[in-house]
C-alpha positions as CSV (number, residue, x, y, z in Angstrom):
1,X,70.9,-32.1,46.4
2,X,67.7,-30.5,47.6
3,X,66.6,-27.0,48.6
4,X,66.9,-26.2,52.3
5,X,63.7,-26.2,54.2
6,X,61.7,-28.1,51.6
7,X,60.3,-31.9,51.8
8,X,61.5,-34.2,49.2
9,X,59.0,-36.5,47.6
10,X,59.3,-40.3,46.7
11,X,60.9,-40.5,43.2
12,X,60.4,-43.9,41.5
13,X,63.0,-44.4,38.5
14,X,63.3,-46.5,35.8
15,X,64.8,-47.0,32.2
16,X,64.6,-48.2,28.7
17,X,67.7,-48.5,26.1
18,X,66.5,-44.9,24.8
19,X,64.9,-42.9,27.8
20,X,64.8,-42.5,31.9
21,X,61.2,-42.4,33.5
22,X,60.6,-40.6,36.9
23,X,57.5,-40.9,38.9
24,X,57.0,-38.4,41.5
25,X,54.7,-39.6,44.1
26,X,53.0,-36.4,44.7
27,X,49.1,-36.0,44.5
28,X,47.2,-32.7,43.5
29,X,50.1,-30.8,42.0
30,X,49.5,-27.2,42.6
31,X,51.9,-24.5,40.7
32,X,54.8,-26.7,39.4
33,X,58.1,-25.1,38.8
34,X,60.1,-27.2,36.3
35,X,63.8,-26.7,34.9
36,X,65.1,-29.4,32.9
37,X,68.8,-29.2,31.4
38,X,71.0,-31.5,30.1
39,X,72.6,-32.6,32.9
40,X,70.1,-31.5,36.0
41,X,66.2,-31.4,36.9
42,X,64.9,-29.2,39.4
43,X,61.3,-29.6,40.4
44,X,59.5,-27.4,43.0
45,X,55.4,-27.9,43.8
46,X,52.8,-27.7,46.3
47,X,51.1,-31.2,46.8
48,X,50.3,-33.8,49.2
49,X,52.8,-36.2,49.5
50,X,54.5,-38.3,52.4
51,X,54.2,-35.4,54.9
52,X,50.6,-34.4,53.8
53,X,49.9,-31.1,52.0
54,X,53.2,-29.2,51.7
55,X,55.7,-27.8,49.3
56,X,58.3,-30.2,47.8
57,X,61.2,-30.0,45.7
58,X,64.1,-32.0,44.3
59,X,67.2,-30.8,42.7
60,X,69.2,-33.3,40.8
61,X,72.5,-33.8,39.1
62,X,72.0,-36.6,36.1
63,X,74.3,-39.5,35.9
64,X,74.3,-38.5,32.0
65,X,73.1,-36.2,29.5
66,X,69.5,-36.2,28.3
67,X,67.8,-34.1,25.5
68,X,65.3,-31.4,27.2
69,X,63.8,-30.7,23.6
70,X,62.6,-34.4,23.1
71,X,62.0,-35.0,26.9
72,X,58.3,-34.5,28.6
73,X,56.4,-34.4,31.7
74,X,52.5,-35.2,32.5
75,X,51.0,-34.1,35.6
76,X,48.0,-36.1,36.8
77,X,45.9,-36.2,40.0
78,X,47.9,-39.1,41.7
79,X,51.6,-38.6,40.4
80,X,54.1,-36.6,37.8
81,X,55.3,-38.4,35.5
82,X,58.7,-37.6,33.6
83,X,60.1,-39.1,30.3
84,X,63.7,-38.1,29.7
85,X,65.3,-39.1,26.5
86,X,68.9,-40.3,26.6
87,X,71.3,-38.3,24.7
88,X,73.6,-41.4,24.4
89,X,71.4,-44.9,23.9
90,X,73.2,-46.6,26.8
91,X,72.2,-48.3,30.0
92,X,72.8,-46.0,33.1
93,X,74.2,-47.8,36.0
94,X,72.4,-45.3,38.4
95,X,70.2,-42.0,38.3
96,X,72.3,-39.9,39.9
97,X,76.0,-38.8,39.0
98,X,76.9,-39.2,42.8
99,X,77.1,-42.8,44.4
100,X,75.3,-41.9,47.1
101,X,71.6,-42.5,46.9
102,X,69.3,-40.5,48.8
103,X,66.5,-42.2,50.8
104,X,63.6,-40.8,48.6
105,X,64.8,-42.2,45.4
106,X,63.3,-45.6,44.8
107,X,63.6,-47.9,41.8
108,X,60.7,-48.7,39.7
109,X,60.8,-52.7,38.8
110,X,58.0,-52.3,36.0
111,X,59.6,-50.0,34.3
112,X,63.5,-50.8,34.7
113,X,65.2,-52.6,31.7
114,X,68.5,-52.7,33.1
115,X,69.1,-54.1,36.9
116,X,70.6,-50.9,38.9
117,X,74.2,-51.8,40.5
118,X,73.0,-49.7,43.5
119,X,69.8,-51.4,44.4
120,X,70.7,-53.7,47.3
121,X,68.0,-52.7,49.4
122,X,65.3,-52.4,46.7
123,X,66.2,-56.1,45.7
124,X,65.7,-57.3,48.9
125,X,62.6,-55.4,49.6
126,X,61.0,-57.3,46.4
127,X,62.6,-60.6,47.4
128,X,60.7,-60.2,51.1
129,X,57.3,-59.1,49.3
130,X,57.7,-62.2,47.0
131,X,58.4,-64.4,49.9
132,X,55.4,-63.1,51.6
133,X,53.0,-63.7,48.8
134,X,54.1,-67.3,48.4
135,X,53.3,-67.8,52.2
136,X,50.0,-67.0,51.6
137,X,47.1,-69.9,51.9
138,X,46.2,-70.9,48.2
139,X,42.5,-70.7,49.4
140,X,43.2,-66.8,50.0
141,X,44.9,-66.3,46.4
142,X,42.1,-68.1,44.5
143,X,39.1,-65.8,46.3
144,X,38.2,-62.5,44.8
145,X,35.9,-61.5,47.7
146,X,33.2,-60.4,44.9
147,X,35.4,-58.0,43.4
148,X,35.2,-59.7,39.9
149,X,31.7,-59.8,39.7
150,X,31.6,-55.9,40.9
151,X,33.8,-55.2,38.0
152,X,32.0,-57.1,35.5
153,X,28.7,-55.3,36.4
154,X,30.8,-51.8,36.3
155,X,32.1,-52.6,33.0
156,X,28.7,-53.5,31.8
157,X,27.3,-50.1,32.9
158,X,30.4,-48.5,31.1
159,X,30.0,-50.7,27.8
160,X,26.0,-49.8,28.2
161,X,26.4,-46.0,28.8
162,X,28.7,-45.4,26.0
163,X,27.2,-47.5,23.5
164,X,24.0,-45.6,24.2
165,X,25.4,-42.3,24.0
166,X,27.1,-43.1,20.8
167,X,23.8,-44.6,19.4
168,X,22.0,-41.1,20.2
169,X,24.9,-39.2,18.5
170,X,25.2,-41.4,15.5
171,X,21.3,-40.7,15.2
172,X,21.4,-37.3,15.6
173,X,24.2,-36.9,13.1
174,X,22.1,-38.8,10.4
175,X,19.5,-36.1,11.3
176,X,22.0,-33.3,10.5
177,X,23.1,-35.0,7.3
178,X,19.3,-34.9,6.2
179,X,19.3,-31.2,6.9
180,X,22.3,-30.6,4.8
181,X,21.3,-32.8,2.0
182,X,17.9,-31.5,1.7
183,X,19.1,-28.1,2.1
184,X,21.8,-28.6,-0.6
185,X,19.2,-29.7,-2.9
186,X,16.1,-27.9,-2.7
187,X,17.9,-24.6,-1.2
188,X,15.2,-22.4,1.0
189,X,12.2,-24.3,0.2
190,X,13.7,-27.3,2.4
191,X,12.0,-25.3,5.3
192,X,8.6,-26.3,4.1
193,X,9.2,-29.8,3.0
194,X,11.9,-31.4,5.4
195,X,9.8,-32.6,8.1
196,X,8.6,-35.9,6.5
197,X,11.9,-37.0,6.1
198,X,12.7,-36.0,9.7
199,X,9.3,-37.4,11.4
200,X,10.5,-40.9,12.2
201,X,14.3,-40.6,13.1
202,X,13.4,-37.7,15.2
203,X,10.6,-39.1,17.2
204,X,12.4,-42.3,17.5
205,X,15.7,-40.6,19.2
206,X,13.1,-38.6,21.3
207,X,11.3,-41.7,22.6
208,X,14.9,-43.5,23.2
209,X,15.4,-40.1,25.8
210,X,13.2,-42.0,28.2
211,X,16.3,-44.0,29.1
212,X,17.8,-41.0,30.5
213,X,15.2,-40.6,32.9
214,X,15.9,-44.4,34.3
215,X,19.5,-44.0,34.4
216,X,19.7,-41.9,37.5
217,X,17.0,-44.0,39.0
218,X,18.7,-47.2,38.5
219,X,22.3,-45.8,39.6
220,X,24.0,-45.9,36.2
221,X,24.6,-41.9,36.2
222,X,24.8,-39.1,38.9
223,X,22.2,-36.6,39.1
224,X,18.5,-36.3,39.3
225,X,16.2,-37.6,37.0
226,X,13.7,-34.5,37.3
227,X,15.9,-32.5,34.8
228,X,15.8,-35.2,31.8
229,X,12.3,-35.7,32.8
230,X,10.9,-32.1,31.9
231,X,13.3,-31.8,29.0
232,X,11.9,-34.6,27.5
233,X,8.2,-33.8,28.3
234,X,8.6,-30.6,26.7
235,X,10.1,-31.9,23.7
236,X,7.5,-34.7,23.2
237,X,4.8,-32.0,23.7
238,X,6.1,-29.9,20.8
239,X,7.2,-32.9,18.5
240,X,4.1,-35.2,19.1
241,X,1.6,-33.0,19.6
242,X,1.9,-29.6,18.4
243,X,4.5,-30.2,15.3
244,X,3.1,-34.1,14.5
245,X,-0.4,-33.3,14.2
246,X,-0.5,-30.0,12.3
247,X,0.6,-29.7,8.5
248,X,0.6,-26.0,8.7
249,X,3.2,-25.8,11.6
250,X,5.2,-28.7,9.8
251,X,5.8,-26.2,6.8
252,X,6.5,-23.4,9.0
253,X,10.1,-22.1,9.2
254,X,10.1,-22.2,13.4
255,X,9.8,-26.1,12.9
256,X,12.5,-26.3,10.9
257,X,15.1,-24.4,12.9
258,X,13.5,-25.4,16.2
259,X,14.3,-29.1,15.1
260,X,17.7,-27.6,14.1
261,X,18.3,-26.3,17.3
262,X,17.2,-29.4,19.0
263,X,19.9,-31.5,16.7
264,X,22.7,-29.2,17.5
265,X,22.4,-29.4,21.3
266,X,22.5,-33.0,21.2
267,X,25.6,-33.1,18.7
268,X,27.3,-30.9,21.5
269,X,26.0,-33.0,24.4
270,X,26.6,-36.8,23.2
271,X,30.5,-36.3,22.8
272,X,30.9,-35.1,26.1
273,X,29.0,-38.0,27.9
274,X,31.0,-40.5,25.7
275,X,34.2,-38.9,27.0
276,X,32.9,-38.6,30.4
277,X,32.1,-42.1,31.0
278,X,35.9,-43.0,30.5
279,X,37.1,-39.6,32.2
280,X,38.5,-38.1,29.4
281,X,38.8,-34.6,29.4
282,X,39.2,-32.7,25.9
283,X,38.9,-28.9,26.3
284,X,37.3,-28.1,23.5
285,X,34.4,-30.6,24.0
286,X,34.0,-29.5,27.4
287,X,34.3,-25.7,26.5
288,X,31.5,-25.9,23.6
289,X,29.4,-28.3,26.1
290,X,29.1,-25.7,28.7
291,X,29.0,-22.9,26.3
292,X,26.7,-23.7,23.3
293,X,23.6,-23.6,25.6
294,X,23.6,-19.8,26.0
295,X,22.8,-19.8,22.4
296,X,20.8,-22.7,21.7
297,X,18.5,-22.3,24.5
298,X,17.6,-18.6,23.8
299,X,16.7,-19.8,20.2
300,X,14.8,-23.0,21.3
301,X,12.9,-21.0,23.6
302,X,12.0,-18.3,21.0
303,X,11.0,-20.9,18.1
304,X,8.8,-22.8,20.9
305,X,7.0,-19.6,21.6
306,X,6.3,-19.0,17.9
307,X,4.8,-22.7,17.2
308,X,2.6,-22.3,20.4
309,X,1.2,-19.1,18.9
310,X,0.5,-20.9,15.7
311,X,-1.0,-23.7,17.2
312,X,-4.0,-22.1,19.1
313,X,-6.0,-21.0,16.6
314,X,-5.8,-24.7,14.8
315,X,-6.6,-26.4,18.2
316,X,-9.7,-24.1,18.3
317,X,-10.5,-25.4,15.1
318,X,-10.1,-29.0,15.1
319,X,-10.7,-29.2,19.1
320,X,-7.8,-32.0,19.6
321,X,-6.7,-32.8,22.9
322,X,-9.5,-31.1,24.6
323,X,-12.0,-32.8,27.0
324,X,-15.6,-31.5,27.2
325,X,-18.5,-32.1,29.3
326,X,-20.5,-34.1,30.0
327,X,-18.2,-37.1,30.7
328,X,-18.1,-39.9,33.4
329,X,-15.2,-38.0,35.0
330,X,-17.1,-34.8,35.0
331,X,-13.9,-33.1,34.0
332,X,-13.2,-30.7,31.2
333,X,-9.8,-29.4,30.1
334,X,-9.4,-27.1,26.8
335,X,-5.9,-27.0,25.2
336,X,-6.1,-23.5,23.5
337,X,-6.9,-22.1,27.0
338,X,-4.1,-24.0,28.4
339,X,-1.7,-22.9,25.7
340,X,-3.2,-19.2,25.9
341,X,-2.6,-19.3,29.9
342,X,1.1,-20.3,29.3
343,X,1.8,-17.6,26.5
344,X,0.3,-15.3,28.8
345,X,2.6,-16.1,31.8
346,X,5.7,-16.0,29.5
347,X,4.7,-13.0,27.1
348,X,2.2,-11.2,29.1
349,X,2.8,-7.4,28.5
350,X,2.6,-6.2,32.1
351,X,4.6,-9.0,33.7
352,X,7.2,-8.9,30.3
353,X,7.6,-5.2,30.8
354,X,8.1,-5.4,34.6
355,X,10.9,-7.9,33.9
356,X,12.4,-6.1,31.4
357,X,12.4,-2.9,33.5
358,X,13.9,-4.5,36.2
359,X,16.4,-6.4,33.9
360,X,17.6,-3.0,31.9
361,X,18.4,-1.4,35.2
362,X,20.5,-4.1,36.7
363,X,22.3,-4.3,33.4
364,X,23.0,-0.6,33.5
365,X,24.4,-0.8,37.1
366,X,26.2,-4.1,36.1
367,X,27.9,-2.1,33.0
368,X,28.3,1.2,35.1
369,X,30.4,-0.9,37.7
370,X,32.3,-3.0,34.9
371,X,33.2,0.1,33.3
372,X,34.3,2.1,36.1
373,X,36.2,-0.6,37.8
374,X,40.0,-2.3,37.5
375,X,39.4,-5.7,38.2
376,X,39.0,-6.9,34.3
377,X,42.3,-8.9,34.0
378,X,44.0,-10.2,37.1
379,X,47.6,-10.9,37.0
380,X,49.1,-12.8,40.0
381,X,53.4,-13.1,40.2
382,X,54.5,-15.3,42.8
383,X,57.4,-13.7,44.4
384,X,58.5,-16.3,46.3
385,X,58.8,-19.0,43.7
386,X,60.3,-16.2,41.4
387,X,63.1,-15.7,44.0
388,X,63.6,-19.8,44.7
389,X,63.4,-20.1,41.0
390,X,66.4,-17.7,40.4
391,X,68.0,-18.9,43.7
392,X,67.9,-22.4,42.2
393,X,69.5,-21.4,38.9
394,X,72.3,-19.3,41.0
395,X,73.2,-22.7,42.9
396,X,73.1,-24.6,39.6
397,X,75.9,-22.6,38.2
398,X,73.2,-20.6,36.0
399,X,74.1,-17.3,36.9
400,X,70.8,-16.6,38.3
401,X,70.0,-13.2,40.7
402,X,67.8,-11.1,40.8
403,X,67.5,-8.6,38.0
404,X,68.4,-5.2,38.5
405,X,64.8,-3.7,38.1
406,X,63.3,-6.2,40.5
407,X,62.2,-3.5,42.9
408,X,61.0,-0.7,40.0
409,X,59.4,-2.9,37.2
410,X,55.9,-3.5,37.7
411,X,55.9,-6.7,35.8
412,X,57.2,-8.5,38.9
413,X,54.2,-7.3,41.0
414,X,50.6,-8.7,41.3
415,X,48.2,-6.2,39.5
416,X,44.7,-5.9,38.5
417,X,44.6,-4.0,34.9
418,X,40.9,-2.5,34.2
419,X,39.8,-0.1,31.0
420,X,41.9,2.9,32.6
421,X,44.1,2.3,35.3
422,X,46.5,-0.1,36.7
423,X,46.5,-0.9,40.0
424,X,48.3,-3.1,42.5
425,X,46.9,-5.7,44.9
426,X,49.5,-5.8,47.3
427,X,52.7,-3.9,47.1
428,X,53.8,-1.4,44.2
429,X,57.2,-0.8,42.7
430,X,59.2,1.7,44.7
431,X,60.3,4.2,41.9
432,X,56.9,3.9,40.1
433,X,54.6,7.1,40.5
434,X,51.4,6.0,41.4
435,X,48.0,7.3,42.9
436,X,45.3,6.1,45.6
437,X,42.4,5.0,43.8
438,X,38.8,5.3,45.3
439,X,39.1,1.8,46.4
440,X,42.4,2.5,48.3
441,X,44.9,0.7,45.9
442,X,47.7,2.2,44.4
443,X,46.9,2.8,40.5
444,X,48.8,4.7,37.3
445,X,46.7,5.4,34.3
446,X,46.6,3.6,31.1
447,X,47.7,6.0,28.3
448,X,45.7,6.1,25.4
449,X,46.9,9.2,24.0
450,X,48.5,9.2,20.5
451,X,51.6,11.4,20.3
452,X,51.9,14.0,17.6
453,X,55.7,14.2,17.8
454,X,58.1,12.1,16.4
455,X,57.6,9.3,18.9
456,X,54.9,7.9,17.0
457,X,56.6,7.6,14.0
458,X,58.5,4.5,15.5
459,X,55.4,2.8,16.0
460,X,54.7,-0.5,14.3
461,X,51.4,-1.3,12.5
462,X,50.8,-4.0,15.0
463,X,51.2,-1.4,17.6
464,X,48.9,1.1,16.1
465,X,46.3,-1.6,15.2
466,X,46.6,-2.4,19.2
467,X,46.1,1.3,20.4
468,X,43.2,2.0,18.1
469,X,41.6,-1.2,19.3
470,X,41.8,0.0,22.9
471,X,40.5,3.3,22.2
472,X,37.6,1.5,20.4
473,X,36.8,-0.4,23.4
474,X,36.1,2.9,25.5
475,X,34.6,4.3,22.7
476,X,32.1,1.8,21.9
477,X,31.0,1.8,25.5
478,X,30.3,5.3,25.7
479,X,28.2,4.9,22.6
480,X,26.4,1.9,24.1
481,X,25.4,4.1,27.3
482,X,24.4,6.9,24.9
483,X,21.8,4.5,23.4
484,X,20.9,3.4,26.9
485,X,20.0,6.8,27.9
486,X,17.6,7.2,25.1
487,X,16.1,3.9,25.9
488,X,15.2,5.1,29.1
489,X,12.9,8.0,27.9
490,X,11.0,5.8,25.0
491,X,10.9,3.0,27.8
492,X,9.0,5.1,29.9
493,X,6.7,6.7,27.5
494,X,5.8,3.2,26.2
495,X,5.1,1.6,29.2
496,X,2.8,5.0,30.4
497,X,1.0,5.1,26.9
498,X,1.1,1.5,26.1
499,X,2.8,2.7,23.0
500,X,3.8,-0.4,20.9
501,X,6.0,2.2,18.6
502,X,8.0,3.5,21.5
503,X,8.5,-0.1,23.1
504,X,9.9,-1.1,19.8
505,X,12.3,1.7,19.9
506,X,13.4,1.1,23.1
507,X,14.1,-2.8,22.5
508,X,16.0,-1.7,19.5
509,X,18.2,0.7,21.2
510,X,18.7,-1.6,23.8
511,X,19.8,-4.1,21.5
512,X,22.0,-1.9,19.6
513,X,23.6,-1.4,23.2
514,X,23.8,-4.9,23.9
515,X,25.6,-5.6,20.4
516,X,27.9,-2.4,20.8
517,X,28.9,-3.7,24.4
518,X,29.7,-7.5,22.9
519,X,31.7,-5.8,20.1
520,X,33.7,-3.9,23.0
521,X,34.4,-6.9,24.9
522,X,35.6,-8.8,21.7
523,X,38.0,-5.7,21.0
524,X,39.0,-6.1,24.7
525,X,39.8,-9.6,24.0
526,X,41.7,-9.0,20.8
527,X,43.8,-6.3,22.8
528,X,44.6,-9.0,25.3
529,X,45.6,-11.5,22.1
530,X,48.0,-8.8,20.7
531,X,49.5,-8.2,24.1
532,X,50.6,-11.8,24.6
533,X,51.3,-13.2,21.0
534,X,51.7,-10.4,18.5
535,X,53.5,-7.6,20.0
536,X,57.1,-7.2,20.9
537,X,57.0,-3.8,22.7
538,X,59.0,-3.5,26.0
539,X,55.8,-4.3,28.2
540,X,54.3,-7.3,25.9
541,X,54.5,-10.7,26.9
542,X,57.1,-11.6,25.0
543,X,59.6,-9.0,26.2
544,X,58.9,-10.3,29.7
545,X,61.8,-11.9,31.9
546,X,62.1,-15.7,31.1
547,X,61.3,-16.2,35.1
548,X,57.7,-14.7,35.1
549,X,57.0,-17.4,32.1
550,X,58.0,-20.3,34.0
551,X,54.7,-22.4,35.1
552,X,53.4,-21.2,38.6
553,X,55.2,-17.8,38.7
554,X,52.6,-15.7,36.9
555,X,49.0,-16.4,36.8
556,X,46.1,-15.0,34.8
557,X,42.4,-14.6,35.9
558,X,39.5,-13.0,34.5
559,X,38.3,-10.5,37.4
560,X,35.1,-9.7,38.5
561,X,34.7,-6.7,36.9
562,X,34.6,-8.5,33.4
563,X,32.4,-11.0,34.8
564,X,30.1,-8.1,36.0
565,X,30.5,-6.7,32.5
566,X,29.2,-9.8,30.7
567,X,26.5,-10.1,33.3
568,X,25.2,-6.3,32.4
569,X,25.5,-7.4,28.6
570,X,23.4,-10.2,28.7
571,X,20.5,-8.9,30.9
572,X,20.4,-6.1,28.5
573,X,20.1,-8.3,25.3
574,X,17.3,-10.4,27.2
575,X,15.4,-7.2,28.3
576,X,15.6,-5.7,24.8
577,X,13.8,-9.3,23.6
578,X,11.6,-8.8,26.3
579,X,10.6,-5.1,25.1
580,X,10.2,-6.5,21.7
581,X,8.0,-9.2,22.7
582,X,5.9,-7.2,25.1
583,X,5.5,-4.6,22.0
584,X,4.3,-7.1,19.9
585,X,1.4,-8.6,22.5
586,X,0.4,-4.8,22.8
587,X,0.0,-4.4,19.2
588,X,-2.2,-7.6,18.9
589,X,-4.3,-6.8,21.8
590,X,-4.9,-3.1,20.2
591,X,-5.7,-5.0,16.8
592,X,-7.9,-7.5,18.5
593,X,-9.9,-4.6,20.3
594,X,-10.1,-2.8,17.2
595,X,-11.6,-5.7,15.4
596,X,-14.2,-6.3,18.2
597,X,-15.4,-2.6,18.0
598,X,-15.8,-2.8,14.5
599,X,-18.1,-5.8,14.6
600,X,-20.9,-3.6,16.3
601,X,-20.5,-1.0,13.5
602,X,-20.9,-3.7,10.5
603,X,-24.7,-4.4,9.6
604,X,-23.7,-7.7,8.0
605,X,-22.1,-8.8,11.4
606,X,-24.2,-12.0,12.6
607,X,-25.3,-10.5,15.9
608,X,-26.8,-7.5,13.7
609,X,-28.8,-9.6,11.3
610,X,-32.5,-10.6,11.4
611,X,-32.9,-13.9,13.3
612,X,-35.3,-16.7,12.5
613,X,-35.0,-15.5,8.7
614,X,-37.0,-12.6,9.1
615,X,-35.9,-9.8,7.2
616,X,-37.4,-6.8,9.4
617,X,-36.8,-5.1,12.3
618,X,-39.9,-6.7,14.2
619,X,-38.0,-9.6,14.7
620,X,-36.2,-8.7,17.4
621,X,-37.7,-8.2,21.0
622,X,-38.1,-4.6,22.2
623,X,-39.6,-1.4,20.7
624,X,-39.4,-1.1,17.1
625,X,-39.0,2.9,17.3
626,X,-38.6,5.2,19.9
627,X,-40.4,8.4,19.5
628,X,-38.2,11.0,20.8
629,X,-35.0,10.2,18.9
630,X,-32.7,12.4,17.3
631,X,-32.5,10.2,14.4
632,X,-36.3,10.0,13.8
633,X,-38.5,7.0,13.2
634,X,-36.4,4.2,11.6
635,X,-35.3,0.8,12.7
636,X,-32.2,1.7,14.5
637,X,-33.2,4.4,16.2
638,X,-32.8,3.4,19.8
């Protein structure tokens, strides 16, 4: 049988001695609703079937009993496959209890082990197909029209890309093992001595990455060759020029951690590429591939900046990688100046302070918007599927009907949850007291109040923990805003006076604020975890009606307020780092100015010594004395 008004997809069934296989010919399945019992199967979904994109459903009574606990299903882009375990290991003469076979039910001849007694039409179709195949000329049977050659080329590309990524992955595992063994044997001293052990393998693997520039050019991979080119150019510059040619930098801690960051980024990247070649998706690998860069890239940028800063005086002394005049090309290049220009572009105080100020303002705006709005957690309940699911259970004799509190319980309604309010997206429960928010939505407040009467005596430890964490989220946000306000005053004074101390205070205050906001976000996630997995209260997920837990009935999303809050935290963190970097640059500038000023006050400075080896004032051009000087007659009375 089928629900009235819904279309039925084609279903191909087969059987073995212990299981039944059903393949539902439905592509790009969205929001499936599945209910499997011992004697029946209900399926409803939106997908692309024989009638195009539409709603499709089947509701069948099986010939014999199955074991739902041992049965399973798999949803792919092409179809939905069920494997139903038989309760008794006997051959079924047909799939359905009724002898009448629907038009949408077909026999899967590749999977069936026992002939179906009601498959006369299918047998005739198969026989006709075989006859057509036998009538084809032999000349067409033997030809593959180039498909074999194309498949061989594609197989070669797949094998080559897999072996290349595997080779790189194993190589960086070897480097990581060297890190681990040296640190385990030598401890912190490894930082100064490990580079000679890593020089050859890391240079070789870095040169091998030239192939990643050629892969998109040759059509082996998608995408542009510019991104791997610039990444390889930067790493080659640091490894081959700045680190490998300077022993002083090889023993610096920045080199140790930079190479470790390079290694960790590749250990995350290459496993994802190997799986992607065969279109295998492992969620953890995909998640860490697109999440680790948020930590590794800023760390790599910081350590690269330190190495650049340390390389400038060394390159000034040894004059390597510089071109001086005169030469045949009439061209000059001075590497220290190039590095200084690069560092000034990145860390120049004026530019850095300007960008940091803009980021701070945007961060505060994002945090304020995220803190005050209610779209942190979006819960969408499909009322149509809820009613269809309950009606289907009722039609199958399951006694399903609309609950008595369907119109009053807010769990059956789509809603947005914030830090202070719960607002309804479309309709609200009839008997729930709400008020109109500034965004013209019906809302009710979240209660953070701890009752002082006997009501709190019934609270479990888990509920107390959940309540305190929820209150701590708000408290941490308020403390973070307090530190941001303080950083505003110190930042204005630091930018106006170019004060190193004020800018350091600004950076530290904003750093503390970003950490507090991040801690608040972590506690907010802990509250959601408690609601879904640990609490057993009236409105916790464990106490929700079973119909709301069905696939496709209730869906959860992180809202735009949550995303904006994270954007504000990340920008505040970057702004704090830029304020601290600007403070360091200003301190270096002031020290350099003081050093230059002291040079003209010290008589031992080379410019104040007597030239030509003459140790008296007549060696200087100009007047020896000035007869009106308030300092009298002396060699320095100018």
